[in-house]
MDAnalysis code that builds the backbone (N, CA, C; Angstrom):
import MDAnalysis as mda
import numpy as np

u = mda.Universe.empty(498, n_residues=166, atom_resindex=np.repeat(np.arange(166), 3), trajectory=True)
u.add_TopologyAttr("name", ["N", "CA", "C"] * 166)
u.add_TopologyAttr("resid", np.arange(1, 167))
u.add_TopologyAttr("resname", ["MET", "THR", "LEU", "VAL", "ALA", "TYR", "GLY", "THR", "ILE", "GLY", "LEU", "LEU", "LEU", "ALA", "ALA", "THR", "VAL", "PHE", "ALA", "ALA", "HIS", "ARG", "ARG", "GLY", "ASP", "VAL", "ARG", "HIS", "ALA", "ASP", "ALA", "VAL", "HIS", "GLU", "GLY", "TRP", "GLN", "GLN", "LEU", "GLN", "PRO", "LEU", "LEU", "LEU", "ARG", "LEU", "PRO", "PRO", "ALA", "LEU", "ILE", "ALA", "GLY", "VAL", "PHE", "LEU", "ALA", "SER", "LEU", "VAL", "PRO", "GLU", "GLU", "GLN", "VAL", "VAL", "ALA", "VAL", "LEU", "GLY", "GLU", "ALA", "SER", "GLY", "ALA", "ARG", "GLY", "ILE", "LEU", "LEU", "ALA", "THR", "LEU", "ILE", "GLY", "SER", "ILE", "MET", "PRO", "GLY", "GLY", "PRO", "MET", "ILE", "VAL", "PHE", "PRO", "LEU", "ALA", "LEU", "ALA", "LEU", "ILE", "GLU", "VAL", "GLY", "ILE", "GLY", "LEU", "ALA", "GLN", "MET", "ILE", "THR", "LEU", "ILE", "THR", "ALA", "TRP", "SER", "VAL", "LEU", "ALA", "LEU", "HIS", "ARG", "VAL", "ILE", "VAL", "PHE", "GLU", "ALA", "PRO", "MET", "MET", "GLY", "TRP", "ARG", "PHE", "VAL", "ALA", "VAL", "ARG", "LEU", "LEU", "ALA", "SER", "LEU", "PRO", "VAL", "PRO", "LEU", "ALA", "ALA", "GLY", "PHE", "LEU", "THR", "GLU", "ALA", "VAL", "LEU", "ALA", "ALA", "THR", "ARG"])
u.atoms.positions = np.array([
    [0.785, -1.208, -0.024],
    [-0.043, -0.054, 0.026],
    [0.860, 1.291, 0.030],
    [0.426, 2.224, -0.586],
    [1.322, 3.337, -0.692],
    [0.884, 4.174, 0.690],
    [1.807, 5.270, 0.825],
    [1.776, 6.182, 1.782],
    [0.379, 6.782, 2.006],
    [-0.066, 7.213, 0.910],
    [-1.266, 7.898, 0.967],
    [-2.388, 7.207, 1.440],
    [-2.484, 5.645, 0.997],
    [-3.338, 4.914, 1.441],
    [-3.362, 4.737, 3.124],
    [-2.138, 4.501, 3.571],
    [-1.811, 4.483, 4.989],
    [-2.308, 5.607, 5.718],
    [-2.036, 6.727, 5.171],
    [-2.343, 8.158, 5.581],
    [-3.822, 8.249, 5.702],
    [-4.683, 7.739, 4.768],
    [-6.210, 7.772, 4.710],
    [-6.584, 6.877, 5.636],
    [-6.244, 5.545, 5.802],
    [-6.759, 4.816, 6.887],
    [-6.464, 5.324, 8.136],
    [-5.143, 5.957, 8.574],
    [-4.762, 6.452, 9.819],
    [-5.875, 7.621, 10.088],
    [-6.046, 8.585, 9.188],
    [-6.981, 9.644, 9.338],
    [-8.410, 8.958, 9.708],
    [-8.837, 8.147, 8.852],
    [-10.301, 7.362, 9.069],
    [-10.389, 7.031, 10.426],
    [-9.278, 6.040, 11.084],
    [-9.040, 5.628, 12.552],
    [-9.260, 6.714, 13.569],
    [-8.368, 7.820, 12.975],
    [-8.322, 8.996, 14.251],
    [-9.781, 9.551, 14.240],
    [-10.390, 9.893, 13.077],
    [-11.710, 10.294, 13.288],
    [-12.687, 9.501, 13.851],
    [-12.782, 8.161, 13.813],
    [-13.491, 7.279, 14.345],
    [-13.374, 7.364, 16.077],
    [-12.135, 7.320, 16.320],
    [-11.830, 7.241, 17.751],
    [-12.277, 8.623, 18.329],
    [-11.986, 9.816, 17.596],
    [-12.422, 10.964, 18.208],
    [-14.108, 11.155, 18.379],
    [-14.602, 10.652, 17.316],
    [-16.333, 10.482, 17.230],
    [-16.799, 9.545, 18.522],
    [-16.083, 8.488, 18.597],
    [-16.524, 7.387, 19.910],
    [-16.230, 8.129, 20.990],
    [-14.956, 8.889, 21.193],
    [-14.481, 9.518, 22.570],
    [-15.635, 10.582, 22.796],
    [-16.127, 11.235, 21.967],
    [-17.120, 12.222, 22.188],
    [-18.409, 11.967, 22.537],
    [-18.673, 10.592, 22.005],
    [-20.050, 10.208, 22.471],
    [-20.146, 9.946, 23.887],
    [-19.078, 9.296, 24.477],
    [-18.803, 9.233, 25.896],
    [-19.245, 7.809, 26.415],
    [-19.968, 6.990, 25.563],
    [-20.354, 5.662, 26.172],
    [-19.742, 4.474, 25.635],
    [-18.571, 4.906, 24.763],
    [-17.697, 3.877, 24.290],
    [-16.446, 3.782, 25.020],
    [-16.042, 2.587, 25.521],
    [-14.976, 2.270, 26.142],
    [-14.012, 1.885, 25.250],
    [-12.912, 2.574, 25.251],
    [-11.718, 2.332, 24.043],
    [-11.209, 1.155, 24.330],
    [-10.891, 0.487, 25.554],
    [-10.252, -0.715, 25.802],
    [-11.347, -1.814, 25.171],
    [-12.591, -1.820, 25.341],
    [-13.565, -2.760, 24.886],
    [-13.411, -2.682, 23.183],
    [-13.312, -1.459, 22.645],
    [-13.157, -1.507, 21.204],
    [-11.869, -2.023, 20.797],
    [-10.598, -1.872, 21.300],
    [-9.349, -2.442, 21.106],
    [-9.450, -3.867, 21.139],
    [-10.093, -4.359, 22.396],
    [-10.413, -6.036, 22.441],
    [-10.944, -6.460, 21.473],
    [-12.154, -5.868, 20.937],
    [-13.093, -6.183, 19.959],
    [-12.175, -6.270, 18.570],
    [-11.531, -5.208, 18.214],
    [-10.693, -5.316, 17.188],
    [-9.710, -6.410, 16.961],
    [-9.016, -6.782, 18.053],
    [-8.111, -7.795, 18.161],
    [-8.590, -9.097, 18.005],
    [-9.850, -9.465, 18.589],
    [-10.669, -10.437, 18.331],
    [-10.858, -10.963, 17.123],
    [-11.313, -9.769, 16.315],
    [-11.542, -9.798, 14.890],
    [-10.314, -10.007, 13.938],
    [-9.264, -9.472, 14.413],
    [-7.914, -9.473, 13.742],
    [-7.098, -10.877, 13.841],
    [-7.482, -11.681, 14.775],
    [-6.642, -12.854, 15.149],
    [-6.850, -14.003, 14.053],
    [-8.158, -14.020, 13.687],
    [-8.252, -15.110, 12.662],
    [-7.640, -14.765, 11.224],
    [-7.462, -13.578, 10.881],
    [-7.034, -13.015, 9.705],
    [-5.396, -13.420, 9.706],
    [-4.770, -13.116, 10.997],
    [-3.494, -13.328, 11.175],
    [-3.138, -14.805, 10.926],
    [-3.877, -15.780, 10.923],
    [-3.591, -17.195, 10.933],
    [-3.957, -17.528, 9.331],
    [-4.949, -17.037, 8.617],
    [-5.195, -17.287, 7.445],
    [-4.664, -16.322, 6.288],
    [-4.348, -15.194, 6.424],
    [-3.779, -14.474, 5.368],
    [-2.464, -14.836, 4.906],
    [-1.390, -14.868, 5.634],
    [-0.197, -15.299, 5.102],
    [0.032, -16.552, 4.128],
    [-0.655, -17.874, 4.549],
    [-0.832, -18.914, 3.771],
    [-1.501, -18.605, 2.569],
    [-2.664, -17.702, 2.499],
    [-3.344, -17.540, 1.425],
    [-2.631, -16.668, 0.461],
    [-1.899, -15.708, 0.876],
    [-0.955, -14.834, 0.078],
    [0.157, -15.564, -0.593],
    [0.819, -16.740, 0.207],
    [1.767, -17.490, -0.458],
    [1.135, -18.317, -1.398],
    [0.022, -18.840, -1.202],
    [-0.701, -19.687, -2.301],
    [-0.847, -19.004, -3.602],
    [-1.450, -17.514, -3.207],
    [-1.652, -16.630, -4.447],
    [-0.366, -16.478, -5.518],
    [0.990, -16.446, -4.527],
    [2.023, -16.095, -5.209],
    [2.321, -17.478, -6.050],
    [2.286, -18.682, -5.561],
    [2.414, -19.840, -6.289],
    [1.533, -20.086, -7.477],
    [0.267, -19.494, -7.155],
    [-0.656, -19.848, -8.194],
    [-0.339, -18.759, -9.392],
    [0.271, -17.556, -8.990],
    [0.608, -16.765, -10.200],
    [1.597, -17.510, -11.163],
    [2.355, -18.251, -10.688],
    [3.513, -19.144, -11.446],
    [2.690, -20.035, -12.212],
    [1.531, -20.616, -11.997],
    [0.899, -21.638, -12.842],
    [0.011, -21.000, -13.706],
    [-0.581, -19.865, -13.552],
    [-1.385, -19.318, -14.574],
    [-0.729, -18.862, -15.890],
    [-1.185, -19.305, -16.854],
    [-0.487, -19.055, -18.185],
    [-0.609, -17.630, -18.494],
    [0.359, -16.801, -18.495],
    [0.330, -15.316, -18.619],
    [-0.083, -15.055, -20.066],
    [0.111, -15.468, -21.099],
    [-0.022, -15.269, -22.343],
    [-1.787, -15.275, -22.648],
    [-2.177, -16.367, -22.082],
    [-3.716, -16.565, -22.412],
    [-4.402, -15.384, -21.538],
    [-4.115, -15.279, -20.170],
    [-4.774, -14.303, -19.342],
    [-4.701, -13.118, -19.830],
    [-3.501, -12.419, -20.586],
    [-3.464, -11.208, -21.408],
    [-4.039, -11.224, -22.484],
    [-4.381, -12.283, -23.173],
    [-5.040, -12.304, -24.250],
    [-6.590, -12.006, -24.208],
    [-7.221, -12.618, -23.050],
    [-8.551, -12.564, -22.747],
    [-8.874, -11.753, -21.694],
    [-8.147, -11.497, -20.878],
    [-8.500, -10.313, -19.828],
    [-7.474, -9.255, -19.408],
    [-6.740, -8.985, -20.678],
    [-5.574, -7.902, -20.462],
    [-6.135, -6.637, -20.773],
    [-5.566, -5.539, -20.590],
    [-5.967, -4.099, -20.714],
    [-6.748, -4.002, -22.362],
    [-6.266, -4.677, -23.286],
    [-6.555, -4.406, -24.540],
    [-7.868, -5.537, -25.047],
    [-8.076, -6.255, -23.905],
    [-9.363, -7.063, -24.240],
    [-10.774, -6.428, -24.208],
    [-10.736, -4.981, -23.549],
    [-11.832, -4.207, -23.832],
    [-13.098, -5.021, -23.237],
    [-14.257, -4.496, -24.056],
    [-15.667, -5.060, -23.730],
    [-15.677, -6.502, -23.485],
    [-15.020, -7.357, -24.267],
    [-14.974, -8.825, -24.322],
    [-14.359, -9.254, -23.335],
    [-13.461, -8.483, -22.622],
    [-12.883, -9.040, -21.194],
    [-13.435, -8.538, -20.147],
    [-14.223, -7.529, -20.287],
    [-15.067, -7.105, -19.097],
    [-16.274, -8.070, -19.033],
    [-16.695, -8.370, -20.170],
    [-18.000, -9.480, -20.090],
    [-17.426, -10.685, -19.548],
    [-16.414, -11.233, -19.983],
    [-15.812, -12.521, -19.541],
    [-15.386, -12.220, -17.977],
    [-15.089, -11.293, -17.373],
    [-14.665, -11.079, -16.174],
    [-16.003, -11.068, -15.210],
    [-17.080, -10.605, -15.798],
    [-18.320, -10.754, -15.240],
    [-18.683, -12.226, -14.952],
    [-18.518, -12.853, -16.132],
    [-18.689, -14.213, -15.844],
    [-17.983, -15.070, -14.934],
    [-16.650, -14.891, -14.964],
    [-15.831, -15.527, -14.070],
    [-16.058, -15.118, -12.801],
    [-16.228, -13.777, -12.506],
    [-16.628, -13.383, -11.042],
    [-17.753, -13.943, -10.486],
    [-18.772, -13.982, -11.414],
    [-20.125, -14.530, -10.861],
    [-20.073, -15.943, -10.565],
    [-19.077, -16.682, -11.057],
    [-19.153, -18.236, -10.894],
    [-18.135, -18.588, -10.032],
    [-17.107, -17.587, -9.619],
    [-15.981, -17.888, -8.756],
    [-16.532, -18.350, -7.357],
    [-16.219, -19.425, -6.719],
    [-16.727, -19.691, -5.528],
    [-15.634, -19.294, -4.317],
    [-16.084, -19.379, -3.266],
    [-15.371, -19.105, -2.086],
    [-15.002, -17.530, -1.450],
    [-14.761, -17.536, -0.330],
    [-14.586, -16.295, 0.357],
    [-13.404, -15.373, -0.040],
    [-13.162, -14.453, 0.798],
    [-12.186, -13.448, 0.369],
    [-10.720, -14.115, 0.539],
    [-10.731, -15.125, 1.463],
    [-9.420, -15.747, 1.486],
    [-9.005, -16.713, 0.327],
    [-9.829, -16.929, -0.508],
    [-9.606, -17.570, -1.845],
    [-9.567, -16.611, -2.920],
    [-10.660, -15.725, -2.960],
    [-10.627, -14.962, -4.080],
    [-9.666, -13.848, -4.214],
    [-9.340, -13.281, -3.305],
    [-8.261, -12.034, -3.084],
    [-6.854, -12.657, -3.554],
    [-6.284, -13.821, -2.956],
    [-5.029, -14.334, -3.503],
    [-5.154, -14.707, -5.034],
    [-6.315, -15.096, -5.489],
    [-6.330, -15.603, -6.887],
    [-6.368, -14.059, -7.761],
    [-6.881, -13.045, -7.144],
    [-6.846, -11.772, -7.892],
    [-5.429, -11.232, -7.885],
    [-4.855, -11.538, -6.756],
    [-3.330, -10.987, -6.853],
    [-2.629, -11.986, -7.912],
    [-2.828, -13.228, -8.074],
    [-2.161, -14.125, -9.068],
    [-2.631, -13.483, -10.481],
    [-3.864, -13.025, -10.626],
    [-4.260, -12.460, -11.981],
    [-3.456, -11.264, -12.331],
    [-3.320, -10.298, -11.251],
    [-2.825, -9.136, -11.448],
    [-1.175, -9.299, -11.768],
    [-0.574, -10.336, -11.160],
    [0.696, -10.626, -11.524],
    [1.019, -11.029, -12.876],
    [-0.185, -11.811, -13.543],
    [0.218, -12.271, -14.910],
    [-0.411, -11.289, -15.815],
    [-1.197, -10.184, -15.535],
    [-1.279, -9.168, -16.442],
    [-2.678, -8.871, -16.669],
    [-3.820, -9.379, -15.967],
    [-5.334, -8.714, -16.118],
    [-5.277, -7.268, -15.895],
    [-6.183, -6.811, -16.896],
    [-6.441, -5.368, -16.808],
    [-7.077, -4.652, -15.560],
    [-6.827, -3.663, -15.202],
    [-7.531, -3.053, -14.088],
    [-9.044, -3.101, -14.201],
    [-9.611, -2.660, -15.329],
    [-10.961, -2.647, -15.575],
    [-11.607, -4.001, -15.366],
    [-10.741, -4.972, -15.720],
    [-11.066, -6.318, -15.880],
    [-11.124, -6.961, -14.544],
    [-10.163, -6.593, -13.859],
    [-10.125, -6.946, -12.507],
    [-11.264, -6.279, -11.566],
    [-11.497, -4.954, -11.757],
    [-12.757, -4.335, -10.899],
    [-13.931, -4.872, -11.256],
    [-14.128, -5.361, -12.587],
    [-15.348, -6.152, -12.815],
    [-15.242, -7.473, -12.276],
    [-14.333, -8.260, -12.226],
    [-14.094, -9.487, -11.743],
    [-14.544, -9.488, -10.193],
    [-13.860, -8.491, -9.463],
    [-14.142, -8.388, -8.023],
    [-15.598, -8.054, -7.732],
    [-16.036, -7.058, -8.488],
    [-17.504, -6.451, -8.307],
    [-18.490, -7.657, -8.516],
    [-18.256, -8.440, -9.620],
    [-19.221, -9.627, -10.066],
    [-19.138, -10.637, -8.864],
    [-17.938, -10.865, -8.314],
    [-17.941, -11.979, -7.282],
    [-18.635, -11.247, -5.993],
    [-18.625, -10.067, -5.795],
    [-19.272, -9.498, -4.497],
    [-20.725, -9.340, -4.665],
    [-21.204, -9.126, -6.000],
    [-22.661, -8.748, -6.279],
    [-23.383, -9.903, -6.688],
    [-22.841, -10.768, -7.581],
    [-23.581, -11.825, -8.304],
    [-23.484, -13.179, -7.506],
    [-22.191, -13.600, -7.200],
    [-22.036, -14.555, -6.531],
    [-22.916, -15.929, -6.344],
    [-22.982, -16.609, -7.622],
    [-23.912, -17.615, -7.935],
    [-23.720, -18.800, -6.682],
    [-22.691, -19.089, -6.264],
    [-22.310, -19.966, -5.353],
    [-23.150, -19.691, -3.998],
    [-23.358, -18.452, -3.560],
    [-24.052, -17.893, -2.380],
    [-25.408, -18.006, -2.907],
    [-25.687, -17.498, -4.053],
    [-27.291, -17.738, -4.535],
    [-27.863, -18.964, -4.404],
    [-27.101, -20.167, -4.733],
    [-27.544, -21.467, -4.641],
    [-27.715, -22.038, -3.312],
    [-26.707, -21.663, -2.434],
    [-26.670, -22.309, -1.109],
    [-27.519, -21.532, -0.173],
    [-27.428, -20.166, -0.331],
    [-28.367, -19.422, 0.622],
    [-29.525, -18.815, 0.164],
    [-29.369, -17.922, -0.795],
    [-30.301, -17.082, -1.210],
    [-31.570, -17.565, -1.756],
    [-31.494, -18.596, -2.624],
    [-32.685, -19.196, -3.325],
    [-33.252, -20.043, -2.266],
    [-32.812, -20.923, -1.355],
    [-33.347, -21.828, -0.295],
    [-34.264, -20.608, 0.672],
    [-33.633, -19.606, 0.944],
    [-33.979, -18.909, 2.071],
    [-35.271, -17.633, 1.390],
    [-34.766, -17.293, 0.312],
    [-35.782, -16.118, -0.191],
    [-36.516, -16.650, -1.405],
    [-36.242, -17.557, -2.199],
    [-37.102, -18.163, -3.223],
    [-36.537, -17.682, -4.607],
    [-36.911, -18.439, -5.582],
    [-36.252, -18.313, -6.932],
    [-36.722, -16.967, -7.613],
    [-37.933, -16.645, -7.287],
    [-38.411, -15.394, -7.904],
    [-37.740, -14.126, -7.270],
    [-37.384, -14.092, -5.925],
    [-36.677, -12.852, -5.580],
    [-35.113, -12.956, -6.160],
    [-34.543, -14.205, -6.192],
    [-33.322, -14.296, -6.845],
    [-33.142, -13.923, -8.162],
    [-34.227, -14.274, -9.030],
    [-34.335, -13.634, -10.463],
    [-34.335, -12.342, -10.555],
    [-35.144, -11.507, -9.741],
    [-35.329, -10.254, -9.803],
    [-34.045, -9.671, -9.334],
    [-33.413, -9.977, -8.215],
    [-32.206, -9.578, -7.631],
    [-30.967, -9.440, -8.742],
    [-30.935, -10.691, -9.451],
    [-30.039, -10.951, -10.319],
    [-30.002, -9.883, -11.593],
    [-31.097, -9.778, -11.982],
    [-31.548, -9.152, -13.211],
    [-31.301, -7.509, -12.716],
    [-31.676, -7.269, -11.623],
    [-31.414, -5.737, -11.143],
    [-29.802, -5.579, -10.976],
    [-29.118, -6.535, -10.512],
    [-27.688, -6.548, -10.135],
    [-26.776, -6.772, -11.374],
    [-27.135, -7.354, -12.320],
    [-26.229, -7.654, -13.235],
    [-25.474, -6.493, -13.934],
    [-26.316, -5.242, -14.108],
    [-25.476, -4.006, -14.719],
    [-24.550, -3.568, -13.828],
    [-24.339, -3.802, -12.423],
    [-23.250, -3.336, -11.770],
    [-21.894, -3.659, -12.075],
    [-21.593, -5.168, -12.121],
    [-20.168, -5.238, -12.493],
    [-19.814, -4.587, -13.882],
    [-20.797, -4.683, -14.801],
    [-20.573, -4.280, -16.205],
    [-20.388, -2.652, -16.135],
    [-21.068, -1.945, -15.406],
    [-20.893, -0.591, -15.211],
    [-19.610, -0.118, -14.529],
    [-19.286, -0.947, -13.570],
    [-18.125, -0.772, -12.871],
    [-16.649, -0.963, -13.796],
    [-16.733, -1.947, -14.794],
    [-15.742, -2.118, -15.589],
    [-15.774, -1.075, -16.720],
    [-16.920, -0.844, -17.350],
    [-16.779, 0.214, -18.263],
    [-16.504, 1.792, -17.708],
    [-16.849, 1.850, -16.581],
    [-16.728, 3.262, -15.972],
    [-15.120, 3.356, -15.625],
    [-14.486, 2.075, -15.280],
    [-13.207, 2.155, -15.080],
    [-12.296, 2.265, -16.301],
    [-12.799, 1.802, -17.409],
    [-12.190, 1.886, -18.708],
    [-12.246, 3.500, -19.159],
    [-13.389, 4.139, -18.890],
    [-13.535, 5.515, -19.007],
    [-12.584, 6.322, -18.325],
    [-12.525, 6.256, -17.165],
    [-11.601, 6.882, -16.185],
    [-10.293, 6.865, -16.508],
    [-9.939, 5.509, -16.954],
    [-8.499, 5.233, -17.400],
    [-8.162, 6.018, -18.684],
    [-9.020, 5.956, -19.481],
    [-8.842, 6.803, -20.863],
    [-8.887, 8.046, -20.724],
    [-9.536, 8.774, -19.687],
    [-9.639, 10.156, -19.275],
    [-8.320, 10.599, -18.713],
    [-7.752, 9.601, -17.966],
    [-6.412, 10.030, -17.281],
    [-5.121, 9.754, -18.152],
    [-5.248, 9.142, -19.287],
    [-4.028, 8.882, -19.935],
    [-3.511, 9.995, -20.762],
])
C-alpha cells in the first residue's frame, strides 16, 4: 500500500476514535479488544493465502490471461470477467489471493474491478446455497437481473476513467 493509503486509513481511524470519544459511552479498551478478536483469525489465514496466491501466479498461463483479460481485451474482457467473477466460489481468503495472481500475470485494471465486483454482487455459489432456499427463486431472479449491470458498469466506468487520465 502506498503512503497515501496508509495516511487515509490513519485519518479514518483517528476520526472514528475521536467520534467515539465524544459520544462518551464507548470504552476504548473494549473497542481495542473487539478489534483484536476480529484480527486474530486473519493473522492465521492471510499469510498462507498470500503465499498460495504467489504460487498460483506462477501456474497461470500469462499469455492466455493477457489475451482474454488484459488491458486490450476491452468489452469482451469485461464480459468475461463478469462471468468468471459471478461463478467464482469461495470467500475473500480464496478470491483475493487469486486476484493477486491474476494481477501478477497481467489482467487489466478494468477487468479486475469487474471480476471482484461480479464476485461481490452476483456470487452464484451464495445464490444457490443461501439466497434461493431462504428467499425463493423469484426474489433471486429479480435481484440478479437488477444487479447484473453493476459489475458491467464498474468495468466500463473504470475504462472511461483510465482513458480520461491517459
